[in-house]
PQR file of N, CA, C, O and H, with PARSE charges and radii, in Angstrom:
ATOM      1  N   MET A   1       0.829  -1.202   0.000 -0.4000 1.5000
ATOM      2  CA  MET A   1       0.000   0.000   0.000 -0.0000 2.0000
ATOM      3  C   MET A   1       0.864   1.253   0.000  0.5500 1.7000
ATOM      4  O   MET A   1       0.671   2.130  -0.842 -0.5500 1.4000
ATOM      5  N   MET A   2       1.801   1.354   0.916 -0.4000 1.5000
ATOM      6  CA  MET A   2       2.586   2.574   1.067 -0.0000 2.0000
ATOM      7  C   MET A   2       3.498   2.859  -0.123  0.5500 1.7000
ATOM      8  O   MET A   2       3.704   4.018  -0.483 -0.5500 1.4000
ATOM      9  H   MET A   2       1.958   0.642   1.600  0.4000 1.0000
ATOM     10  N   CYS A   3       4.045   1.804  -0.735 -0.4000 1.5000
ATOM     11  CA  CYS A   3       5.028   2.032  -1.784 -0.0000 2.0000
ATOM     12  C   CYS A   3       4.423   2.719  -3.008  0.5500 1.7000
ATOM     13  O   CYS A   3       5.156   3.292  -3.814 -0.5500 1.4000
ATOM     14  H   CYS A   3       3.878   0.863  -0.442  0.4000 1.0000
ATOM     15  N   LYS A   4       3.112   2.671  -3.159 -0.4000 1.5000
ATOM     16  CA  LYS A   4       2.478   3.306  -4.306 -0.0000 2.0000
ATOM     17  C   LYS A   4       1.982   4.713  -3.981  0.5500 1.7000
ATOM     18  O   LYS A   4       1.493   5.424  -4.859 -0.5500 1.4000
ATOM     19  H   LYS A   4       2.517   2.205  -2.505  0.4000 1.0000
ATOM     20  N   MET A   5       2.110   5.106  -2.723 -0.4000 1.5000
ATOM     21  CA  MET A   5       1.644   6.430  -2.305 -0.0000 2.0000
ATOM     22  C   MET A   5       2.758   7.458  -2.437  0.5500 1.7000
ATOM     23  O   MET A   5       3.939   7.146  -2.287 -0.5500 1.4000
ATOM     24  H   MET A   5       2.507   4.529  -2.010  0.4000 1.0000
ATOM     25  N   THR A   6       2.360   8.665  -2.715 -0.4000 1.5000
ATOM     26  CA  THR A   6       3.308   9.764  -2.636 -0.0000 2.0000
ATOM     27  C   THR A   6       3.316  10.273  -1.194  0.5500 1.7000
ATOM     28  O   THR A   6       2.452   9.920  -0.392 -0.5500 1.4000
ATOM     29  H   THR A   6       1.401   8.919  -2.836  0.4000 1.0000
ATOM     30  N   PHE A   7       4.291  11.094  -0.888 -0.4000 1.5000
ATOM     31  CA  PHE A   7       4.344  11.702   0.439 -0.0000 2.0000
ATOM     32  C   PHE A   7       3.059  12.474   0.705  0.5500 1.7000
ATOM     33  O   PHE A   7       2.476  12.371   1.784 -0.5500 1.4000
ATOM     34  H   PHE A   7       4.993  11.381  -1.539  0.4000 1.0000
ATOM     35  N   GLU A   8       2.623  13.240  -0.275 -0.4000 1.5000
ATOM     36  CA  GLU A   8       1.435  14.066  -0.112 -0.0000 2.0000
ATOM     37  C   GLU A   8       0.188  13.225   0.145  0.5500 1.7000
ATOM     38  O   GLU A   8      -0.635  13.575   0.991 -0.5500 1.4000
ATOM     39  H   GLU A   8       3.096  13.324  -1.152  0.4000 1.0000
ATOM     40  N   GLU A   9       0.048  12.127  -0.576 -0.4000 1.5000
ATOM     41  CA  GLU A   9      -1.099  11.239  -0.364 -0.0000 2.0000
ATOM     42  C   GLU A   9      -1.064  10.607   1.027  0.5500 1.7000
ATOM     43  O   GLU A   9      -2.086  10.531   1.710 -0.5500 1.4000
ATOM     44  H   GLU A   9       0.717  11.843  -1.263  0.4000 1.0000
ATOM     45  N   ALA A  10       0.110  10.158   1.433 -0.4000 1.5000
ATOM     46  CA  ALA A  10       0.251   9.543   2.749 -0.0000 2.0000
ATOM     47  C   ALA A  10      -0.027  10.551   3.856  0.5500 1.7000
ATOM     48  O   ALA A  10      -0.683  10.233   4.848 -0.5500 1.4000
ATOM     49  H   ALA A  10       0.940  10.220   0.878  0.4000 1.0000
ATOM     50  N   ASN A  11       0.475  11.762   3.679 -0.4000 1.5000
ATOM     51  CA  ASN A  11       0.253  12.812   4.678 -0.0000 2.0000
ATOM     52  C   ASN A  11      -1.232  13.159   4.783  0.5500 1.7000
ATOM     53  O   ASN A  11      -1.751  13.344   5.884 -0.5500 1.4000
ATOM     54  H   ASN A  11       1.008  12.021   2.873  0.4000 1.0000
ATOM     55  N   GLN A  12      -1.906  13.245   3.659 -0.4000 1.5000
ATOM     56  CA  GLN A  12      -3.336  13.531   3.654 -0.0000 2.0000
ATOM     57  C   GLN A  12      -4.120  12.398   4.327  0.5500 1.7000
ATOM     58  O   GLN A  12      -5.049  12.653   5.093 -0.5500 1.4000
ATOM     59  H   GLN A  12      -1.484  13.094   2.764  0.4000 1.0000
ATOM     60  N   GLU A  13      -3.746  11.162   4.041 -0.4000 1.5000
ATOM     61  CA  GLU A  13      -4.409  10.015   4.661 -0.0000 2.0000
ATOM     62  C   GLU A  13      -4.133   9.981   6.165  0.5500 1.7000
ATOM     63  O   GLU A  13      -5.004   9.616   6.954 -0.5500 1.4000
ATOM     64  H   GLU A  13      -2.991  10.955   3.418  0.4000 1.0000
ATOM     65  N   LEU A  14      -2.927  10.361   6.550 -0.4000 1.5000
ATOM     66  CA  LEU A  14      -2.592  10.434   7.971 -0.0000 2.0000
ATOM     67  C   LEU A  14      -3.473  11.456   8.682  0.5500 1.7000
ATOM     68  O   LEU A  14      -3.974  11.197   9.776 -0.5500 1.4000
ATOM     69  H   LEU A  14      -2.219  10.658   5.908  0.4000 1.0000
ATOM     70  N   GLU A  15      -3.659  12.612   8.060 -0.4000 1.5000
ATOM     71  CA  GLU A  15      -4.521  13.637   8.649 -0.0000 2.0000
ATOM     72  C   GLU A  15      -5.959  13.134   8.800  0.5500 1.7000
ATOM     73  O   GLU A  15      -6.597  13.386   9.822 -0.5500 1.4000
ATOM     74  H   GLU A  15      -3.252  12.822   7.171  0.4000 1.0000
ATOM     75  N   LYS A  16      -6.468  12.430   7.795 -0.4000 1.5000
ATOM     76  CA  LYS A  16      -7.825  11.875   7.868 -0.0000 2.0000
ATOM     77  C   LYS A  16      -7.924  10.829   8.978  0.5500 1.7000
ATOM     78  O   LYS A  16      -8.907  10.785   9.717 -0.5500 1.4000
ATOM     79  H   LYS A  16      -5.949  12.226   6.965  0.4000 1.0000
ATOM     80  N   THR A  17      -6.903   9.995   9.083 -0.4000 1.5000
ATOM     81  CA  THR A  17      -6.886   8.941  10.098 -0.0000 2.0000
ATOM     82  C   THR A  17      -6.895   9.546  11.494  0.5500 1.7000
ATOM     83  O   THR A  17      -7.636   9.095  12.368 -0.5500 1.4000
ATOM     84  H   THR A  17      -6.105  10.031   8.482  0.4000 1.0000
ATOM     85  N   VAL A  18      -6.080  10.557  11.698 -0.4000 1.5000
ATOM     86  CA  VAL A  18      -6.030  11.225  13.005 -0.0000 2.0000
ATOM     87  C   VAL A  18      -7.376  11.874  13.314  0.5500 1.7000
ATOM     88  O   VAL A  18      -7.842  11.814  14.452 -0.5500 1.4000
ATOM     89  H   VAL A  18      -5.479  10.924  10.988  0.4000 1.0000
ATOM     90  N   SER A  19      -7.996  12.484  12.329 -0.4000 1.5000
ATOM     91  CA  SER A  19      -9.317  13.099  12.536 -0.0000 2.0000
ATOM     92  C   SER A  19     -10.350  12.061  12.954  0.5500 1.7000
ATOM     93  O   SER A  19     -11.162  12.307  13.846 -0.5500 1.4000
ATOM     94  H   SER A  19      -7.616  12.533  11.405  0.4000 1.0000
ATOM     95  N   ARG A  20     -10.317  10.903  12.308 -0.4000 1.5000
ATOM     96  CA  ARG A  20     -11.246   9.833  12.683 -0.0000 2.0000
ATOM     97  C   ARG A  20     -11.005   9.398  14.127  0.5500 1.7000
ATOM     98  O   ARG A  20     -11.950   9.153  14.877 -0.5500 1.4000
ATOM     99  H   ARG A  20      -9.658  10.703  11.583  0.4000 1.0000
ATOM    100  N   MET A  21      -9.748   9.305  14.502 -0.4000 1.5000
ATOM    101  CA  MET A  21      -9.418   8.897  15.869 -0.0000 2.0000
ATOM    102  C   MET A  21      -9.860   9.951  16.882  0.5500 1.7000
ATOM    103  O   MET A  21     -10.331   9.614  17.969 -0.5500 1.4000
ATOM    104  H   MET A  21      -8.980   9.504  13.892  0.4000 1.0000
ATOM    105  N   GLU A  22      -9.709  11.204  16.533 -0.4000 1.5000
ATOM    106  CA  GLU A  22     -10.071  12.293  17.444 -0.0000 2.0000
ATOM    107  C   GLU A  22     -11.580  12.488  17.557  0.5500 1.7000
ATOM    108  O   GLU A  22     -12.056  13.135  18.489 -0.5500 1.4000
ATOM    109  H   GLU A  22      -9.326  11.478  15.650  0.4000 1.0000
ATOM    110  N   SER A  23     -12.327  11.932  16.613 -0.4000 1.5000
ATOM    111  CA  SER A  23     -13.776  12.123  16.609 -0.0000 2.0000
ATOM    112  C   SER A  23     -14.451  11.517  17.837  0.5500 1.7000
ATOM    113  O   SER A  23     -15.502  11.988  18.273 -0.5500 1.4000
ATOM    114  H   SER A  23     -11.940  11.406  15.856  0.4000 1.0000
ATOM    115  N   GLY A  24     -13.847  10.479  18.386 -0.4000 1.5000
ATOM    116  CA  GLY A  24     -14.432   9.817  19.538 -0.0000 2.0000
ATOM    117  C   GLY A  24     -15.571   8.877  19.185  0.5500 1.7000
ATOM    118  O   GLY A  24     -16.256   8.375  20.076 -0.5500 1.4000
ATOM    119  H   GLY A  24     -12.993  10.096  18.032  0.4000 1.0000
ATOM    120  N   ASN A  25     -15.782   8.631  17.904 -0.4000 1.5000
ATOM    121  CA  ASN A  25     -16.889   7.784  17.457 -0.0000 2.0000
ATOM    122  C   ASN A  25     -16.464   6.374  17.086  0.5500 1.7000
ATOM    123  O   ASN A  25     -17.250   5.639  16.488 -0.5500 1.4000
ATOM    124  H   ASN A  25     -15.225   9.039  17.180  0.4000 1.0000
ATOM    125  N   LEU A  26     -15.250   5.974  17.422 -0.4000 1.5000
ATOM    126  CA  LEU A  26     -14.757   4.663  17.041 -0.0000 2.0000
ATOM    127  C   LEU A  26     -14.828   3.698  18.221  0.5500 1.7000
ATOM    128  O   LEU A  26     -14.729   4.091  19.383 -0.5500 1.4000
ATOM    129  H   LEU A  26     -14.612   6.571  17.908  0.4000 1.0000
ATOM    130  N   THR A  27     -15.002   2.433  17.885 -0.4000 1.5000
ATOM    131  CA  THR A  27     -14.909   1.409  18.921 -0.0000 2.0000
ATOM    132  C   THR A  27     -13.438   1.253  19.295  0.5500 1.7000
ATOM    133  O   THR A  27     -12.559   1.798  18.628 -0.5500 1.4000
ATOM    134  H   THR A  27     -15.083   2.113  16.941  0.4000 1.0000
ATOM    135  N   LEU A  28     -13.183   0.519  20.345 -0.4000 1.5000
ATOM    136  CA  LEU A  28     -11.808   0.280  20.751 -0.0000 2.0000
ATOM    137  C   LEU A  28     -11.026  -0.402  19.635  0.5500 1.7000
ATOM    138  O   LEU A  28      -9.896  -0.013  19.337 -0.5500 1.4000
ATOM    139  H   LEU A  28     -13.897   0.076  20.887  0.4000 1.0000
ATOM    140  N   GLN A  29     -11.623  -1.414  19.020 -0.4000 1.5000
ATOM    141  CA  GLN A  29     -10.935  -2.120  17.940 -0.0000 2.0000
ATOM    142  C   GLN A  29     -10.682  -1.200  16.744  0.5500 1.7000
ATOM    143  O   GLN A  29      -9.602  -1.229  16.153 -0.5500 1.4000
ATOM    144  H   GLN A  29     -12.540  -1.729  19.262  0.4000 1.0000
ATOM    145  N   GLU A  30     -11.662  -0.394  16.394 -0.4000 1.5000
ATOM    146  CA  GLU A  30     -11.482   0.556  15.293 -0.0000 2.0000
ATOM    147  C   GLU A  30     -10.369   1.553  15.628  0.5500 1.7000
ATOM    148  O   GLU A  30      -9.568   1.910  14.765 -0.5500 1.4000
ATOM    149  H   GLU A  30     -12.539  -0.370  16.874  0.4000 1.0000
ATOM    150  N   SER A  31     -10.327   1.990  16.864 -0.4000 1.5000
ATOM    151  CA  SER A  31      -9.277   2.918  17.300 -0.0000 2.0000
ATOM    152  C   SER A  31      -7.902   2.277  17.162  0.5500 1.7000
ATOM    153  O   SER A  31      -6.953   2.910  16.701 -0.5500 1.4000
ATOM    154  H   SER A  31     -10.978   1.700  17.566  0.4000 1.0000
ATOM    155  N   MET A  32      -7.809   1.021  17.565 -0.4000 1.5000
ATOM    156  CA  MET A  32      -6.534   0.307  17.455 -0.0000 2.0000
ATOM    157  C   MET A  32      -6.122   0.139  15.986  0.5500 1.7000
ATOM    158  O   MET A  32      -4.951   0.299  15.644 -0.5500 1.4000
ATOM    159  H   MET A  32      -8.580   0.507  17.940  0.4000 1.0000
ATOM    160  N   ASP A  33      -7.077  -0.178  15.138 -0.4000 1.5000
ATOM    161  CA  ASP A  33      -6.795  -0.327  13.708 -0.0000 2.0000
ATOM    162  C   ASP A  33      -6.336   1.004  13.108  0.5500 1.7000
ATOM    163  O   ASP A  33      -5.387   1.047  12.325 -0.5500 1.4000
ATOM    164  H   ASP A  33      -8.028  -0.307  15.416  0.4000 1.0000
ATOM    165  N   GLU A  34      -7.016   2.079  13.483 -0.4000 1.5000
ATOM    166  CA  GLU A  34      -6.650   3.401  12.977 -0.0000 2.0000
ATOM    167  C   GLU A  34      -5.269   3.828  13.495  0.5500 1.7000
ATOM    168  O   GLU A  34      -4.485   4.449  12.777 -0.5500 1.4000
ATOM    169  H   GLU A  34      -7.786   2.044  14.119  0.4000 1.0000
ATOM    170  N   TYR A  35      -4.995   3.480  14.752 -0.4000 1.5000
ATOM    171  CA  TYR A  35      -3.694   3.804  15.327 -0.0000 2.0000
ATOM    172  C   TYR A  35      -2.579   3.082  14.572  0.5500 1.7000
ATOM    173  O   TYR A  35      -1.547   3.675  14.259 -0.5500 1.4000
ATOM    174  H   TYR A  35      -5.632   2.976  15.334  0.4000 1.0000
ATOM    175  N   ALA A  36      -2.793   1.807  14.285 -0.4000 1.5000
ATOM    176  CA  ALA A  36      -1.797   1.035  13.532 -0.0000 2.0000
ATOM    177  C   ALA A  36      -1.580   1.645  12.148  0.5500 1.7000
ATOM    178  O   ALA A  36      -0.449   1.745  11.674 -0.5500 1.4000
ATOM    179  H   ALA A  36      -3.631   1.325  14.540  0.4000 1.0000
ATOM    180  N   LYS A  37      -2.660   2.045  11.516 -0.4000 1.5000
ATOM    181  CA  LYS A  37      -2.575   2.672  10.190 -0.0000 2.0000
ATOM    182  C   LYS A  37      -1.821   3.997  10.279  0.5500 1.7000
ATOM    183  O   LYS A  37      -0.982   4.296   9.430 -0.5500 1.4000
ATOM    184  H   LYS A  37      -3.579   1.964  11.902  0.4000 1.0000
ATOM    185  N   ALA A  38      -2.121   4.786  11.304 -0.4000 1.5000
ATOM    186  CA  ALA A  38      -1.450   6.074  11.489 -0.0000 2.0000
ATOM    187  C   ALA A  38       0.050   5.879  11.692  0.5500 1.7000
ATOM    188  O   ALA A  38       0.853   6.641  11.153 -0.5500 1.4000
ATOM    189  H   ALA A  38      -2.804   4.543  11.994  0.4000 1.0000
ATOM    190  N   CYS A  39       0.424   4.881  12.453 -0.4000 1.5000
ATOM    191  CA  CYS A  39       1.847   4.605  12.690 -0.0000 2.0000
ATOM    192  C   CYS A  39       2.555   4.235  11.397  0.5500 1.7000
ATOM    193  O   CYS A  39       3.680   4.669  11.153 -0.5500 1.4000
ATOM    194  H   CYS A  39      -0.229   4.262  12.891  0.4000 1.0000
ATOM    195  N   GLU A  40       1.898   3.434  10.573 -0.4000 1.5000
ATOM    196  CA  GLU A  40       2.461   3.043   9.281 -0.0000 2.0000
ATOM    197  C   GLU A  40       2.643   4.260   8.368  0.5500 1.7000
ATOM    198  O   GLU A  40       3.686   4.441   7.739 -0.5500 1.4000
ATOM    199  H   GLU A  40       0.984   3.081  10.771  0.4000 1.0000
ATOM    200  N   LEU A  41       1.605   5.077   8.320 -0.4000 1.5000
ATOM    201  CA  LEU A  41       1.669   6.280   7.485 -0.0000 2.0000
ATOM    202  C   LEU A  41       2.744   7.245   7.985  0.5500 1.7000
ATOM    203  O   LEU A  41       3.479   7.823   7.185 -0.5500 1.4000
ATOM    204  H   LEU A  41       0.758   4.929   8.831  0.4000 1.0000
ATOM    205  N   LEU A  42       2.836   7.416   9.282 -0.4000 1.5000
ATOM    206  CA  LEU A  42       3.842   8.307   9.852 -0.0000 2.0000
ATOM    207  C   LEU A  42       5.244   7.807   9.542  0.5500 1.7000
ATOM    208  O   LEU A  42       6.113   8.595   9.171 -0.5500 1.4000
ATOM    209  H   LEU A  42       2.239   6.946   9.932  0.4000 1.0000
ATOM    210  N   ALA A  43       5.474   6.512   9.688 -0.4000 1.5000
ATOM    211  CA  ALA A  43       6.789   5.945   9.386 -0.0000 2.0000
ATOM    212  C   ALA A  43       7.147   6.174   7.917  0.5500 1.7000
ATOM    213  O   ALA A  43       8.286   6.513   7.594 -0.5500 1.4000
ATOM    214  H   ALA A  43       4.768   5.871   9.990  0.4000 1.0000
ATOM    215  N   PHE A  44       6.169   5.986   7.037 -0.4000 1.5000
ATOM    216  CA  PHE A  44       6.403   6.215   5.608 -0.0000 2.0000
ATOM    217  C   PHE A  44       6.772   7.669   5.353  0.5500 1.7000
ATOM    218  O   PHE A  44       7.732   7.950   4.634 -0.5500 1.4000
ATOM    219  H   PHE A  44       5.245   5.710   7.300  0.4000 1.0000
ATOM    220  N   CYS A  45       6.018   8.597   5.938 -0.4000 1.5000
ATOM    221  CA  CYS A  45       6.281  10.029   5.736 -0.0000 2.0000
ATOM    222  C   CYS A  45       7.657  10.415   6.280  0.5500 1.7000
ATOM    223  O   CYS A  45       8.387  11.177   5.646 -0.5500 1.4000
ATOM    224  H   CYS A  45       5.239   8.369   6.521  0.4000 1.0000
ATOM    225  N   MET A  46       8.004   9.897   7.437 -0.4000 1.5000
ATOM    226  CA  MET A  46       9.303  10.214   8.024 -0.0000 2.0000
ATOM    227  C   MET A  46      10.446   9.685   7.157  0.5500 1.7000
ATOM    228  O   MET A  46      11.469  10.352   6.998 -0.5500 1.4000
ATOM    229  H   MET A  46       7.411   9.278   7.952  0.4000 1.0000
ATOM    230  N   LYS A  47      10.275   8.496   6.601 -0.4000 1.5000
ATOM    231  CA  LYS A  47      11.288   7.934   5.712 -0.0000 2.0000
ATOM    232  C   LYS A  47      11.448   8.793   4.462  0.5500 1.7000
ATOM    233  O   LYS A  47      12.566   9.062   4.022 -0.5500 1.4000
ATOM    234  H   LYS A  47       9.444   7.954   6.729  0.4000 1.0000
ATOM    235  N   GLU A  48      10.338   9.216   3.904 -0.4000 1.5000
ATOM    236  CA  GLU A  48      10.393  10.084   2.720 -0.0000 2.0000
ATOM    237  C   GLU A  48      11.102  11.399   3.027  0.5500 1.7000
ATOM    238  O   GLU A  48      11.898  11.880   2.222 -0.5500 1.4000
ATOM    239  H   GLU A  48       9.430   8.998   4.262  0.4000 1.0000
ATOM    240  N   LEU A  49      10.814  11.978   4.186 -0.4000 1.5000
ATOM    241  CA  LEU A  49      11.461  13.231   4.576 -0.0000 2.0000
ATOM    242  C   LEU A  49      12.961  13.041   4.783  0.5500 1.7000
ATOM    243  O   LEU A  49      13.753  13.904   4.405 -0.5500 1.4000
ATOM    244  H   LEU A  49      10.167  11.587   4.841  0.4000 1.0000
ATOM    245  N   GLU A  50      13.355  11.926   5.377 -0.4000 1.5000
ATOM    246  CA  GLU A  50      14.782  11.640   5.576 -0.0000 2.0000
ATOM    247  C   GLU A  50      15.491  11.489   4.229  0.5500 1.7000
ATOM    248  O   GLU A  50      16.615  11.961   4.054 -0.5500 1.4000
ATOM    249  H   GLU A  50      12.712  11.225   5.684  0.4000 1.0000
ATOM    250  N   THR A  51      14.829  10.834   3.288 -0.4000 1.5000
ATOM    251  CA  THR A  51      15.394  10.675   1.947 -0.0000 2.0000
ATOM    252  C   THR A  51      15.601  12.039   1.294  0.5500 1.7000
ATOM    253  O   THR A  51      16.649  12.298   0.703 -0.5500 1.4000
ATOM    254  H   THR A  51      13.916  10.451   3.430  0.4000 1.0000
ATOM    255  N   CYS A  52      14.610  12.900   1.401 -0.4000 1.5000
ATOM    256  CA  CYS A  52      14.724  14.247   0.826 -0.0000 2.0000
ATOM    257  C   CYS A  52      15.809  15.056   1.524  0.5500 1.7000
ATOM    258  O   CYS A  52      16.553  15.800   0.884 -0.5500 1.4000
ATOM    259  H   CYS A  52      13.758  12.690   1.881  0.4000 1.0000
ATOM    260  N   LYS A  53      15.890  14.904   2.839 -0.4000 1.5000
ATOM    261  CA  LYS A  53      16.925  15.618   3.593 -0.0000 2.0000
ATOM    262  C   LYS A  53      18.316  15.220   3.098  0.5500 1.7000
ATOM    263  O   LYS A  53      19.184  16.075   2.924 -0.5500 1.4000
ATOM    264  H   LYS A  53      15.286  14.300   3.359  0.4000 1.0000
ATOM    265  N   GLY A  54      18.524  13.934   2.874 -0.4000 1.5000
ATOM    266  CA  GLY A  54      19.808  13.455   2.364 -0.0000 2.0000
ATOM    267  C   GLY A  54      20.121  14.020   0.990  0.5500 1.7000
ATOM    268  O   GLY A  54      21.259  14.397   0.710 -0.5500 1.4000
ATOM    269  H   GLY A  54      17.819  13.239   3.015  0.4000 1.0000
ATOM    270  N   LYS A  55      19.116  14.077   0.138 -0.4000 1.5000
ATOM    271  CA  LYS A  55      19.323  14.636  -1.204 -0.0000 2.0000
ATOM    272  C   LYS A  55      19.656  16.114  -1.139  0.5500 1.7000
ATOM    273  O   LYS A  55      20.510  16.590  -1.888 -0.5500 1.4000
ATOM    274  H   LYS A  55      18.191  13.770   0.366  0.4000 1.0000
ATOM    275  N   ILE A  56      18.995  16.847  -0.254 -0.4000 1.5000
ATOM    276  CA  ILE A  56      19.269  18.278  -0.092 -0.0000 2.0000
ATOM    277  C   ILE A  56      20.688  18.487   0.429  0.5500 1.7000
ATOM    278  O   ILE A  56      21.394  19.388  -0.022 -0.5500 1.4000
ATOM    279  H   ILE A  56      18.302  16.460   0.354  0.4000 1.0000
ATOM    280  N   GLU A  57      21.102  17.650   1.382 -0.4000 1.5000
ATOM    281  CA  GLU A  57      22.463  17.752   1.906 -0.0000 2.0000
ATOM    282  C   GLU A  57      23.486  17.486   0.800  0.5500 1.7000
ATOM    283  O   GLU A  57      24.506  18.171   0.726 -0.5500 1.4000
ATOM    284  H   GLU A  57      20.528  16.917   1.749  0.4000 1.0000
ATOM    285  N   ASP A  58      23.223  16.500  -0.058 -0.4000 1.5000
ATOM    286  CA  ASP A  58      24.120  16.214  -1.181 -0.0000 2.0000
ATOM    287  C   ASP A  58      24.209  17.410  -2.124  0.5500 1.7000
ATOM    288  O   ASP A  58      25.299  17.777  -2.565 -0.5500 1.4000
ATOM    289  H   ASP A  58      22.394  15.944   0.002  0.4000 1.0000
ATOM    290  N   ILE A  59      23.085  18.007  -2.429 -0.4000 1.5000
ATOM    291  CA  ILE A  59      23.062  19.169  -3.312 -0.0000 2.0000
ATOM    292  C   ILE A  59      23.842  20.320  -2.681  0.5500 1.7000
ATOM    293  O   ILE A  59      24.636  20.976  -3.355 -0.5500 1.4000
ATOM    294  H   ILE A  59      22.200  17.710  -2.071  0.4000 1.0000
ATOM    295  N   ASN A  60      23.620  20.562  -1.400 -0.4000 1.5000
ATOM    296  CA  ASN A  60      24.331  21.651  -0.719 -0.0000 2.0000
ATOM    297  C   ASN A  60      25.832  21.414  -0.692  0.5500 1.7000
ATOM    298  O   ASN A  60      26.607  22.363  -0.816 -0.5500 1.4000
ATOM    299  H   ASN A  60      22.975  20.029  -0.852  0.4000 1.0000
ATOM    300  N   GLN A  61      26.259  20.156  -0.529 -0.4000 1.5000
ATOM    301  CA  GLN A  61      27.691  19.856  -0.567 -0.0000 2.0000
ATOM    302  C   GLN A  61      28.263  20.129  -1.949  0.5500 1.7000
ATOM    303  O   GLN A  61      29.368  20.659  -2.068 -0.5500 1.4000
ATOM    304  H   GLN A  61      25.630  19.386  -0.428  0.4000 1.0000
ATOM    305  N   LYS A  62      27.531  19.775  -2.985 -0.4000 1.5000
ATOM    306  CA  LYS A  62      27.986  20.060  -4.347 -0.0000 2.0000
ATOM    307  C   LYS A  62      28.095  21.563  -4.577  0.5500 1.7000
ATOM    308  O   LYS A  62      29.054  22.036  -5.186 -0.5500 1.4000
ATOM    309  H   LYS A  62      26.634  19.345  -2.888  0.4000 1.0000
ATOM    310  N   ILE A  63      27.129  22.295  -4.097 -0.4000 1.5000
ATOM    311  CA  ILE A  63      27.160  23.756  -4.236 -0.0000 2.0000
ATOM    312  C   ILE A  63      28.361  24.328  -3.509  0.5500 1.7000
ATOM    313  O   ILE A  63      29.047  25.204  -4.035 -0.5500 1.4000
ATOM    314  H   ILE A  63      26.350  21.911  -3.602  0.4000 1.0000
ATOM    315  N   ASP A  64      28.621  23.839  -2.298 -0.4000 1.5000
ATOM    316  CA  ASP A  64      29.790  24.301  -1.534 -0.0000 2.0000
ATOM    317  C   ASP A  64      31.088  24.019  -2.269  0.5500 1.7000
ATOM    318  O   ASP A  64      31.971  24.874  -2.335 -0.5500 1.4000
ATOM    319  H   ASP A  64      28.063  23.127  -1.871  0.4000 1.0000
ATOM    320  N   ARG A  65      31.204  22.803  -2.829 -0.4000 1.5000
ATOM    321  CA  ARG A  65      32.422  22.456  -3.584 -0.0000 2.0000
ATOM    322  C   ARG A  65      32.579  23.365  -4.802  0.5500 1.7000
ATOM    323  O   ARG A  65      33.677  23.840  -5.091 -0.5500 1.4000
ATOM    324  H   ARG A  65      30.486  22.109  -2.775  0.4000 1.0000
ATOM    325  N   LEU A  66      31.491  23.601  -5.503 -0.4000 1.5000
ATOM    326  CA  LEU A  66      31.557  24.462  -6.678 -0.0000 2.0000
ATOM    327  C   LEU A  66      31.878  25.904  -6.298  0.5500 1.7000
ATOM    328  O   LEU A  66      32.607  26.593  -7.012 -0.5500 1.4000
ATOM    329  H   LEU A  66      30.599  23.215  -5.268  0.4000 1.0000
ATOM    330  N   SER A  67      31.338  26.350  -5.190 -0.4000 1.5000
ATOM    331  CA  SER A  67      31.594  27.711  -4.717 -0.0000 2.0000
ATOM    332  C   SER A  67      33.041  27.895  -4.300  0.5500 1.7000
ATOM    333  O   SER A  67      33.583  28.997  -4.384 -0.5500 1.4000
ATOM    334  H   SER A  67      30.746  25.791  -4.610  0.4000 1.0000
ATOM    335  N   ASN A  68      33.666  26.817  -3.850 -0.4000 1.5000
ATOM    336  CA  ASN A  68      35.047  26.882  -3.390 -0.0000 2.0000
ATOM    337  C   ASN A  68      36.032  26.480  -4.497  0.5500 1.7000
ATOM    338  O   ASN A  68      37.217  26.282  -4.233 -0.5500 1.4000
ATOM    339  H   ASN A  68      33.226  25.922  -3.782  0.4000 1.0000
ATOM    340  N   GLY A  69      35.543  26.363  -5.717 -0.4000 1.5000
ATOM    341  CA  GLY A  69      36.399  26.066  -6.850 -0.0000 2.0000
ATOM    342  C   GLY A  69      36.721  24.595  -7.041  0.5500 1.7000
ATOM    343  O   GLY A  69      37.551  24.254  -7.883 -0.5500 1.4000
ATOM    344  H   GLY A  69      34.580  26.524  -5.931  0.4000 1.0000
ATOM    345  N   GLY A  70      36.088  23.724  -6.285 -0.4000 1.5000
ATOM    346  CA  GLY A  70      36.329  22.282  -6.414 -0.0000 2.0000
ATOM    347  C   GLY A  70      35.320  21.626  -7.328  0.5500 1.7000
ATOM    348  O   GLY A  70      34.450  22.290  -7.891 -0.5500 1.4000
ATOM    349  H   GLY A  70      35.414  24.001  -5.600  0.4000 1.0000
ATOM    350  N   ASN A  71      35.439  20.344  -7.470 -0.4000 1.5000
ATOM    351  CA  ASN A  71      34.487  19.609  -8.323 -0.0000 2.0000
ATOM    352  C   ASN A  71      33.554  18.813  -7.488  0.5500 1.7000
ATOM    353  O   ASN A  71      32.681  18.128  -8.020 -0.5500 1.4000
ATOM    354  H   ASN A  71      36.146  19.805  -7.012  0.4000 1.0000
TER
END
């Protein structure tokens, strides 16, 4: 499920899941299921953000090298 989602889709689904949990209209089992789903979505989003952070750091290092006359 997660591998086909974009960060934006996962984040939107996470927000919906949290809203459902906050509504107070779920049974205990439904709450547990939603919590498990939220944890999965959060882990996916955090992984995507870490990947982007690494790419940004790589780009910034390249810019620094180029700014300092290196390759």
